[in-house]
N, C-alpha and C positions, 0 to 999 in steps of 0.2 A: 443419613439414607443415601443420598446422591453419591456419596464416597463408596458406599458398599456396592451400589449399583453399577458403579463405573469400574470396579474392581472385578467384577464377575462377567465374562464374556456374553453369557447369555441374556443379561440384563442391560449391558452397555448399549446395545442397540437401542433398546427401548427407551433408555435415558436420552440417547441422542435424539431419537424421534420426538420426545417431549419437548425437547429445548428447541428444536426445529419448528414445532407448531407455535411454541409461544413467540418465537422470532417472526414468524409469518404473520401472526395475529396481530404483532406490534408494528409490522411493515404495513398491514393492511389499515391499522388505525391512522399511521401517519400518512399513508397515501389518501385517506378520506379527508384529514384534516386539510392537506395541501390542496385537495381539489376544491374545498370550501372555500379556502382563502382565494383561490384563483377565481372561482365564480363570483365571489364578492367583489374582487379587484375588477372582473370583467363588467359586473353590474354598475359598479361605480363610475366606470369609464366609459359606459355605453352612450352617454349622451355628450361627451367630451368636456364636461364641467367638472367630473369628479364627484358628482352627486348621484343619488339614485332616481332621479327625475322627477321627485315629487314636487308639486307646486304648492307652497305655503299660501294660504288664504290670508287676506288682511284681517286683523282683529276687529270685531265689531263691539265697540263700547256702547253699551246701552241698546242694543238691537232688540232685547226681549222685552 
């Protein structure tokens, strides 16, 4: 079907537009994933130790 559309001048432009939209969606997805990774990296390094800043509480054996 794509080959047929590419061969006809009136549908070739439509085919190119469809391909451009898919590339754009793919680029948006890649950009979103990159932003998530950057934000996670920023959060991990926010306190300089590479952790997210959670404080672990000592376990309480026999507290209950």
